C-alpha positions as CSV (number, residue, x, y, z in Angstrom):
1,M,0.0,0.0,0.0
2,F,2.7,2.5,1.0
3,G,4.8,1.5,-2.0
4,T,1.9,2.2,-4.4
5,L,1.2,5.6,-2.8
6,A,4.9,6.6,-2.8
7,R,5.2,5.5,-6.5
8,G,2.1,7.5,-7.4
9,M,3.5,10.6,-5.7
10,K,6.8,10.1,-7.5
11,D,5.1,9.6,-10.8
12,G,3.1,12.8,-10.3
13,A,6.1,14.8,-9.4
14,L,7.9,13.5,-12.5
15,G,5.0,14.4,-14.6
16,L,5.0,18.0,-13.4
17,S,8.8,18.2,-13.9
18,F,8.6,16.8,-17.4
19,R,5.7,19.2,-18.3
20,A,7.7,22.2,-17.2
21,Y,10.8,21.0,-19.0
22,L,8.9,20.3,-22.3
23,N,7.1,23.6,-22.2
24,D,10.3,25.4,-21.8
25,K,12.2,23.4,-24.5
26,F,9.4,23.3,-27.1
27,K,7.3,26.4,-26.4
28,E,7.4,27.6,-30.0
29,Y,5.4,24.4,-31.1
30,G,2.6,24.8,-28.5
31,E,1.9,24.0,-24.9
32,V,2.0,20.7,-23.1
33,T,-1.1,20.6,-20.9
34,D,-0.6,17.3,-19.1
35,V,2.1,14.7,-18.5
36,A,1.4,11.3,-16.9
37,V,4.3,9.1,-15.9
38,D,4.0,5.4,-15.0
39,T,7.4,4.3,-13.7
40,Q,6.3,0.8,-13.2
41,A,5.3,0.3,-16.8
42,N,8.1,2.7,-18.2
43,R,5.4,4.7,-20.0
44,L,4.9,8.4,-20.4
45,T,1.8,10.1,-21.9
46,L,1.4,13.7,-22.7
47,K,-1.4,16.0,-24.0
48,A,-0.5,19.1,-25.9
49,M,-2.2,21.9,-27.7
50,L,0.0,22.4,-30.8
51,R,0.0,25.6,-32.8
52,G,-2.3,25.3,-35.8
53,E,-4.3,22.4,-34.3
54,K,-7.9,22.9,-33.2
55,E,-7.9,20.0,-30.8
56,A,-5.3,18.7,-28.3
57,V,-3.1,15.9,-29.4
58,S,-1.8,13.1,-27.2
59,A,1.4,11.2,-27.5
60,T,2.7,8.3,-25.5
61,I,6.2,6.9,-25.1
62,E,5.0,3.3,-24.8
63,R,8.4,2.1,-23.5
64,Y,11.5,3.9,-22.3
65,D,14.6,2.8,-20.4
66,I,16.4,4.8,-17.7
67,E,20.2,4.5,-17.7
68,K,22.6,5.8,-15.0
69,S,26.1,6.9,-15.9
70,A,28.3,8.4,-13.2
71,A,26.2,11.1,-11.6
72,D,23.8,11.6,-14.6
73,Y,20.6,9.8,-15.7
74,F,19.6,9.3,-19.3
75,I,16.3,8.2,-20.9
76,V,16.3,6.0,-24.0
77,L,13.1,6.3,-25.9
78,R,11.9,3.0,-27.4
79,Q,8.3,3.0,-28.8
80,F,5.7,5.7,-29.5
81,S,2.0,6.1,-30.2
82,S,-0.1,9.2,-30.6
83,S,-3.5,10.5,-31.6
84,R,-2.2,11.5,-35.1
85,A,-0.6,8.9,-37.4
86,W,1.9,11.4,-38.8
87,L,3.0,12.4,-35.3
88,T,3.6,8.7,-34.3
89,L,5.8,8.3,-37.5
90,L,7.7,11.5,-36.8
91,L,8.4,10.7,-33.2
92,T,9.5,7.2,-34.1
93,Q,11.8,8.4,-36.9
94,L,13.3,11.3,-34.8
95,F,13.6,9.9,-31.3
96,S,13.3,6.1,-31.2
97,G,16.4,4.4,-29.8
98,K,18.1,7.7,-28.9
99,R,19.5,8.6,-25.5
100,Y,18.9,11.9,-23.8
101,K,20.3,13.3,-20.5
102,L,17.5,14.0,-18.0
103,P,17.3,17.4,-16.4
104,A,18.6,17.7,-12.9
105,A,15.0,18.4,-11.6
106,V,13.8,15.1,-13.0
107,S,17.0,13.1,-12.0
108,K,16.5,14.1,-8.4
109,L,13.2,12.3,-8.3
110,L,14.5,9.0,-9.6
């Protein structure tokens, strides 16, 4: 029970940290309105209002891996899905299998 509650709190904090990071990094493309992280399933789902879109889009990292190297943490993105077929294809082509250093605010929560 306590483990589930603690994981839920950690996942919520990670979601807030990722949302702030993504909004800062990709603000010219629109606004991320929600990020849900499931550390047990290694899954991350976000909702965003992209510029030029009339409705929010959702995108999911269906699977990711976390790697630790010295004092840094990295995320390796593995598989994607989204509410738009073109977006799923773009995310897969650009980001699948690539390794990214996690921001310090996110790393502290791991």
